[in-house]
TITORPA-879792 format. One record per residue (C-alpha): x, y, z; residue number from 1; residue in three letters. Coordinates in steps of 0.001 Angstrom, whole numbers, m for minus. Layout:
! residues N
R, u, v, w, seq, type
R, X, Y, Z, NUM, ALA
...
END
This chain:
! residues 333
R, u, v, w, seq, type
R, 169307, 114411, 93476, 1, MET
R, 166011, 114487, 95350, 2, GLY
R, 162623, 114453, 93672, 3, THR
R, 163142, 115097, 89968, 4, VAL
R, 159914, 114485, 88021, 5, PRO
R, 160340, 113683, 84319, 6, PRO
R, 159463, 116308, 81763, 7, HIS
R, 156083, 115778, 80074, 8, PRO
R, 156462, 113212, 77316, 9, GLY
R, 159854, 111956, 78504, 10, TRP
R, 158746, 108407, 79292, 11, ASN
R, 156506, 108289, 76228, 12, ARG
R, 159524, 109068, 74075, 13, GLU
R, 161593, 106384, 75804, 14, ILE
R, 158784, 103934, 75047, 15, ARG
R, 158819, 104964, 71392, 16, ARG
R, 162591, 104639, 71068, 17, LEU
R, 162648, 101244, 72769, 18, CYS
R, 159962, 99955, 70434, 19, THR
R, 161751, 101393, 67412, 20, GLU
R, 165055, 99729, 68279, 21, HIS
R, 163702, 96461, 69696, 22, GLY
R, 164851, 97203, 73257, 23, ALA
R, 163027, 96501, 76497, 24, LEU
R, 161726, 99438, 78485, 25, MET
R, 162296, 98759, 82187, 26, ILE
R, 160592, 101089, 84657, 27, LEU
R, 162266, 101459, 88057, 28, ASP
R, 159478, 101598, 90651, 29, GLU
R, 161655, 100555, 93597, 30, VAL
R, 161000, 103863, 95350, 31, LEU
R, 157622, 104800, 93889, 32, THR
R, 155894, 101438, 93452, 33, GLY
R, 152848, 101061, 95723, 34, PHE
R, 153912, 104285, 97469, 35, ARG
R, 152829, 107248, 95346, 36, VAL
R, 149749, 105377, 94139, 37, ASP
R, 148399, 101820, 94140, 38, PRO
R, 149524, 101716, 90493, 39, ALA
R, 152857, 103399, 91262, 40, GLY
R, 154410, 106128, 89179, 41, TRP
R, 153169, 104464, 85993, 42, TRP
R, 149618, 104802, 87258, 43, GLY
R, 150076, 108453, 88149, 44, LEU
R, 151683, 109533, 84890, 45, GLU
R, 150580, 107107, 82183, 46, ALA
R, 147062, 106383, 83445, 47, VAL
R, 145959, 109401, 85490, 48, ALA
R, 147879, 112088, 83594, 49, GLY
R, 149876, 113496, 86508, 50, TRP
R, 151886, 116568, 85498, 51, VAL
R, 154896, 118282, 87040, 52, ASP
R, 153785, 120829, 89595, 53, GLY
R, 150459, 119201, 90437, 54, ALA
R, 149739, 119202, 94174, 55, PRO
R, 150158, 115850, 95871, 56, SER
R, 146989, 113825, 95602, 57, GLY
R, 145425, 115881, 92813, 58, ARG
R, 145783, 113030, 90374, 59, TYR
R, 145665, 109344, 91162, 60, GLY
R, 145082, 106182, 89198, 61, ALA
R, 143903, 104251, 92231, 62, GLY
R, 143495, 100503, 92063, 63, PHE
R, 143699, 99735, 88364, 64, VAL
R, 143045, 96547, 86427, 65, ASP
R, 144277, 95143, 83137, 66, ALA
R, 141870, 97316, 81165, 67, SER
R, 143937, 100396, 82077, 68, CYS
R, 146870, 99083, 80064, 69, VAL
R, 145061, 99598, 76781, 70, GLU
R, 144246, 103214, 77556, 71, GLY
R, 147584, 104149, 79144, 72, ALA
R, 149787, 106766, 77537, 73, ASP
R, 152733, 104359, 77638, 74, TRP
R, 153402, 100893, 79028, 75, VAL
R, 156809, 99485, 80069, 76, PRO
R, 157905, 95951, 79287, 77, ASP
R, 159203, 95238, 82793, 78, LEU
R, 158772, 96940, 86174, 79, VAL
R, 161036, 96532, 89196, 80, THR
R, 159761, 96882, 92763, 81, PHE
R, 161289, 97070, 96243, 82, GLY
R, 160820, 98763, 99622, 83, LYS
R, 157015, 98967, 100049, 84, VAL
R, 156459, 95671, 98272, 85, VAL
R, 158342, 93995, 101136, 86, GLY
R, 156454, 95714, 103928, 87, GLY
R, 159698, 96808, 105599, 88, GLY
R, 161449, 93487, 105028, 89, MET
R, 164175, 92901, 102404, 90, PRO
R, 162327, 91936, 99240, 91, LEU
R, 162368, 92821, 95560, 92, ALA
R, 160109, 91902, 92684, 93, ALA
R, 159974, 92182, 88920, 94, VAL
R, 156780, 92204, 86877, 95, ALA
R, 155849, 92735, 83272, 96, GLY
R, 155034, 91027, 80008, 97, ARG
R, 154542, 87269, 80377, 98, ALA
R, 156587, 86461, 77269, 99, ASP
R, 159555, 88303, 78769, 100, VAL
R, 159132, 87030, 82346, 101, ALA
R, 158868, 83435, 81086, 102, ASP
R, 162442, 83693, 79840, 103, LEU
R, 163640, 83546, 83450, 104, LEU
R, 164540, 80201, 85023, 105, ALA
R, 163084, 77747, 85733, 106, PRO
R, 160757, 78243, 82746, 107, LEU
R, 163334, 79860, 80503, 108, GLY
R, 167066, 79896, 79818, 109, PRO
R, 167936, 83103, 81721, 110, VAL
R, 169350, 82217, 85145, 111, TYR
R, 168068, 84268, 88057, 112, GLN
R, 168491, 83576, 91755, 113, ALA
R, 169062, 85411, 94994, 114, GLY
R, 169559, 84737, 98681, 115, THR
R, 166251, 86360, 99604, 116, LEU
R, 164257, 85397, 96508, 117, SER
R, 160780, 84406, 97643, 118, GLY
R, 161706, 84701, 101327, 119, ASN
R, 158520, 83593, 103161, 120, PRO
R, 158703, 86160, 105978, 121, LEU
R, 159282, 89085, 103633, 122, ALA
R, 156608, 87878, 101254, 123, THR
R, 154012, 87658, 104019, 124, VAL
R, 154975, 91110, 105347, 125, ALA
R, 154716, 92629, 101885, 126, GLY
R, 151408, 90969, 101114, 127, LEU
R, 149884, 92113, 104401, 128, ARG
R, 151122, 95671, 103850, 129, THR
R, 149509, 95834, 100431, 130, LEU
R, 146277, 94383, 101808, 131, GLU
R, 146121, 97086, 104496, 132, LEU
R, 146989, 99905, 102085, 133, ALA
R, 143485, 100713, 100925, 134, ASP
R, 142428, 103951, 99253, 135, GLN
R, 141962, 105698, 102599, 136, SER
R, 145655, 105124, 103375, 137, VAL
R, 146733, 106653, 100074, 138, TYR
R, 144390, 109602, 100576, 139, ASP
R, 145819, 110188, 104057, 140, ARG
R, 149424, 109968, 102848, 141, VAL
R, 148718, 112385, 99996, 142, ASN
R, 147066, 114866, 102356, 143, ALA
R, 149947, 114655, 104842, 144, SER
R, 152543, 115167, 102119, 145, ALA
R, 150687, 118218, 100870, 146, GLN
R, 150429, 119598, 104406, 147, ALA
R, 154105, 119055, 105299, 148, VAL
R, 155435, 120518, 102053, 149, SER
R, 153132, 123527, 102394, 150, THR
R, 154197, 124139, 106003, 151, ILE
R, 157888, 124054, 105088, 152, VAL
R, 157482, 126119, 101931, 153, SER
R, 155444, 128818, 103652, 154, GLU
R, 157989, 129071, 106478, 155, ALA
R, 160860, 129459, 104020, 156, LEU
R, 158937, 132038, 101982, 157, SER
R, 158169, 134024, 105118, 158, ALA
R, 161883, 134029, 105937, 159, ALA
R, 162789, 135196, 102451, 160, GLY
R, 164596, 131980, 101464, 161, VAL
R, 164450, 131244, 97739, 162, ALA
R, 163388, 127653, 97161, 163, HIS
R, 161215, 125301, 95153, 164, ARG
R, 159209, 122250, 96200, 165, VAL
R, 159290, 119492, 93591, 166, GLN
R, 156847, 116595, 93724, 167, ARG
R, 156246, 113154, 92354, 168, THR
R, 152930, 112270, 93909, 169, GLY
R, 153330, 112096, 97684, 170, SER
R, 157129, 112286, 97408, 171, LEU
R, 158716, 115730, 97438, 172, PHE
R, 162005, 117549, 97883, 173, SER
R, 162941, 121121, 98750, 174, VAL
R, 165452, 122720, 96374, 175, MET
R, 167277, 125866, 97495, 176, PHE
R, 168553, 128951, 95735, 177, GLY
R, 167372, 131520, 93196, 178, GLU
R, 168158, 129284, 90214, 179, ALA
R, 166258, 126342, 91669, 180, ALA
R, 163308, 128577, 92534, 181, ALA
R, 163167, 129978, 89021, 182, ALA
R, 163868, 126922, 86875, 183, SER
R, 163613, 123868, 89107, 184, GLY
R, 166091, 120996, 89311, 185, VAL
R, 165983, 118494, 86467, 186, TYR
R, 169569, 117305, 86056, 187, ASP
R, 172715, 116592, 88043, 188, TYR
R, 174344, 119965, 87381, 189, ASP
R, 171255, 121834, 88573, 190, GLN
R, 171113, 119672, 91684, 191, ALA
R, 174735, 120457, 92517, 192, ARG
R, 174236, 124163, 91837, 193, ALA
R, 171560, 124605, 94467, 194, GLN
R, 172428, 126109, 97860, 195, GLU
R, 172951, 122766, 99556, 196, ALA
R, 174896, 124401, 102395, 197, TRP
R, 171610, 125618, 103842, 198, ARG
R, 170430, 122139, 104753, 199, TYR
R, 172654, 121068, 107667, 200, ALA
R, 171609, 123814, 110115, 201, PRO
R, 167999, 123489, 108951, 202, PHE
R, 168091, 119754, 109618, 203, PHE
R, 169592, 120165, 113092, 204, HIS
R, 167150, 122912, 114017, 205, SER
R, 164262, 120592, 113220, 206, PHE
R, 165995, 117705, 114998, 207, LEU
R, 166400, 119766, 118152, 208, SER
R, 162612, 120189, 118090, 209, SER
R, 162069, 116449, 117812, 210, GLY
R, 161457, 116344, 114042, 211, VAL
R, 163718, 114070, 111982, 212, ALA
R, 164023, 115243, 108374, 213, LEU
R, 165738, 113320, 105565, 214, PRO
R, 169497, 113274, 106312, 215, PRO
R, 170488, 115029, 103071, 216, SER
R, 169224, 117856, 100881, 217, VAL
R, 169500, 115364, 98003, 218, TYR
R, 167127, 112908, 99660, 219, GLU
R, 163383, 112595, 99146, 220, VAL
R, 160908, 113534, 101870, 221, TRP
R, 158623, 110620, 102795, 222, PHE
R, 155445, 110614, 104832, 223, VAL
R, 153375, 107626, 105881, 224, SER
R, 149966, 106681, 107113, 225, GLY
R, 151276, 107071, 110663, 226, ALA
R, 151683, 110843, 110306, 227, HIS
R, 148663, 112473, 111926, 228, GLY
R, 147604, 115809, 113372, 229, GLU
R, 150070, 115661, 116274, 230, ALA
R, 153020, 115146, 113929, 231, GLU
R, 151862, 117929, 111602, 232, LEU
R, 151546, 120295, 114561, 233, GLU
R, 155099, 119460, 115675, 234, ALA
R, 156436, 120147, 112185, 235, ILE
R, 154502, 123413, 111957, 236, ALA
R, 155877, 124523, 115330, 237, ALA
R, 159491, 123764, 114350, 238, ALA
R, 159459, 125181, 110815, 239, ALA
R, 159613, 128964, 111446, 240, PRO
R, 162726, 128798, 113635, 241, ALA
R, 164474, 126486, 111170, 242, ALA
R, 163630, 128777, 108248, 243, ALA
R, 164880, 131827, 110122, 244, GLN
R, 168118, 130012, 110901, 245, LEU
R, 168625, 129498, 107179, 246, ARG
R, 168069, 133192, 106630, 247, LEU
R, 170711, 134085, 109207, 248, ARG
R, 173173, 131726, 107578, 249, LEU
R, 172623, 133234, 104157, 250, SER
R, 173360, 136783, 105241, 251, ARG
R, 176879, 138023, 105755, 252, SER
R, 177930, 140022, 108792, 253, SER
R, 175171, 138597, 110951, 254, ARG
R, 176065, 138635, 114649, 255, SER
R, 175516, 135483, 116662, 256, LEU
R, 175458, 135438, 120434, 257, ARG
R, 176514, 132578, 122645, 258, GLY
R, 179546, 131137, 124357, 259, ALA
R, 181813, 128978, 122220, 260, CYS
R, 183968, 125954, 122928, 261, ALA
R, 186416, 123781, 121020, 262, VAL
R, 185889, 120083, 120411, 263, ASP
R, 188583, 117400, 120192, 264, GLY
R, 189297, 118139, 116534, 265, ARG
R, 189992, 121788, 117204, 266, GLY
R, 186718, 122824, 115570, 267, VAL
R, 184830, 125687, 117156, 268, GLY
R, 181334, 124661, 118236, 269, ILE
R, 178737, 127244, 119218, 270, LEU
R, 177257, 126203, 122549, 271, THR
R, 174232, 128457, 122242, 272, GLY
R, 170777, 127554, 120922, 273, PRO
R, 172159, 125913, 117762, 274, HIS
R, 175251, 123839, 118686, 275, PRO
R, 175731, 122616, 115131, 276, SER
R, 176026, 126069, 113618, 277, PHE
R, 179786, 126537, 113581, 278, VAL
R, 180490, 122980, 112474, 279, GLU
R, 177950, 123298, 109682, 280, SER
R, 179501, 126584, 108633, 281, ALA
R, 182967, 125067, 108499, 282, ILE
R, 181673, 122112, 106487, 283, ALA
R, 180488, 124435, 103742, 284, ARG
R, 183575, 126630, 103685, 285, GLY
R, 182233, 129628, 105603, 286, VAL
R, 184743, 132035, 107109, 287, VAL
R, 184229, 132644, 110804, 288, LEU
R, 185587, 135858, 112299, 289, ARG
R, 185302, 137048, 115873, 290, THR
R, 184842, 140553, 117241, 291, ARG
R, 187436, 139802, 119918, 292, SER
R, 190979, 140872, 118984, 293, ASP
R, 192524, 138165, 121124, 294, GLY
R, 190426, 135392, 119631, 295, ALA
R, 190865, 136793, 116129, 296, ARG
R, 194614, 136428, 116510, 297, ASP
R, 194086, 132789, 117498, 298, ALA
R, 192634, 131849, 114102, 299, TYR
R, 194913, 129815, 111893, 300, ARG
R, 193657, 129107, 108380, 301, ARG
R, 195109, 126330, 106317, 302, ARG
R, 195311, 127450, 102688, 303, GLY
R, 195315, 125115, 99705, 304, GLU
R, 198688, 124805, 97974, 305, GLY
R, 199991, 127763, 99937, 306, GLY
R, 198105, 130197, 97741, 307, SER
R, 196467, 133065, 99555, 308, ALA
R, 193910, 133275, 96765, 309, GLY
R, 192750, 129749, 97548, 310, LYS
R, 192570, 130359, 101274, 311, GLU
R, 188876, 129679, 101757, 312, LYS
R, 189084, 128531, 105385, 313, ALA
R, 187793, 125072, 104489, 314, ARG
R, 189533, 123788, 107593, 315, HIS
R, 190273, 125572, 110849, 316, LEU
R, 192891, 124294, 113259, 317, ARG
R, 193847, 125549, 116699, 318, GLY
R, 190781, 127779, 116919, 319, VAL
R, 190225, 129291, 120346, 320, THR
R, 186704, 130594, 120747, 321, LEU
R, 186067, 129976, 124447, 322, ALA
R, 184487, 132956, 126092, 323, GLY
R, 183814, 134827, 122864, 324, VAL
R, 180304, 136246, 122994, 325, GLY
R, 179878, 137391, 119390, 326, ARG
R, 180989, 136171, 115998, 327, ALA
R, 180616, 137418, 112452, 328, ILE
R, 179780, 134932, 109724, 329, VAL
R, 180601, 135653, 106089, 330, THR
R, 180559, 133452, 103028, 331, ARG
R, 183849, 133182, 101117, 332, PRO
R, 184210, 135030, 97819, 333, ALA
END
């Protein structure tokens, strides 16, 4: 769903319920562990008091010790780690209360094994990564995340595109649409309701400028210690055009110029400045109409179940757009 920070008190209540019913609270830090803070998401929320909407880097637990456990707002029984803990190599780890961990074999009766458990290469890579990730690295990552999200958000705002940036420390996502801008995205239905169709042309516009964004609107945006001034400048240079492209896609009856061709699947592809435009439009059910009478007659829409009311032009076959200089783009009713 992208970055969906928990509501204030959510994890505290889970801790209370688990304690009340004798259940273990397991915190999934596979994505956030050692990434958003040296103490992971637990450090940000339970120790440092991070709140939804706080700018990246405003709060941070830093390198904590055992004394922080006593003063934390809530403490899980077990924590799972992956990704960063392996330094780019396949590795996972579980940590937590000693009395629970000691139940695992070989000390306890609970069998646990895996092909890559304790893999020496991955363990060395992970250990070295964590050794190199000092506070200056976290400060740099937080600053870069704040800069990138601000650049993108300001470009979209300037283009009049309703959106919301949601954060969990240095991780963030961009949610699209009036509803997302007003209320945020906190559950699956809200995630699906956002204007996800905007993302494909936005992604390809950035890609054509040499900037690789996450491959899906439902993915999280990551930055690293390797992102510096040159990378931020490239993102800033690419953002306005990508935001304007989104604006053009969201407006009906917007003329587009450029010669068109047909690929092997019979899908019209605009061969102008944004080759992915037509394909992206078709993927999200947009109706493409041409100003040329001859080309207009060449359109053949495949309806669903033969019902004209369901004819949303989800698929186009036999489209002939070669030589057409202008097209009108409208969203289906």
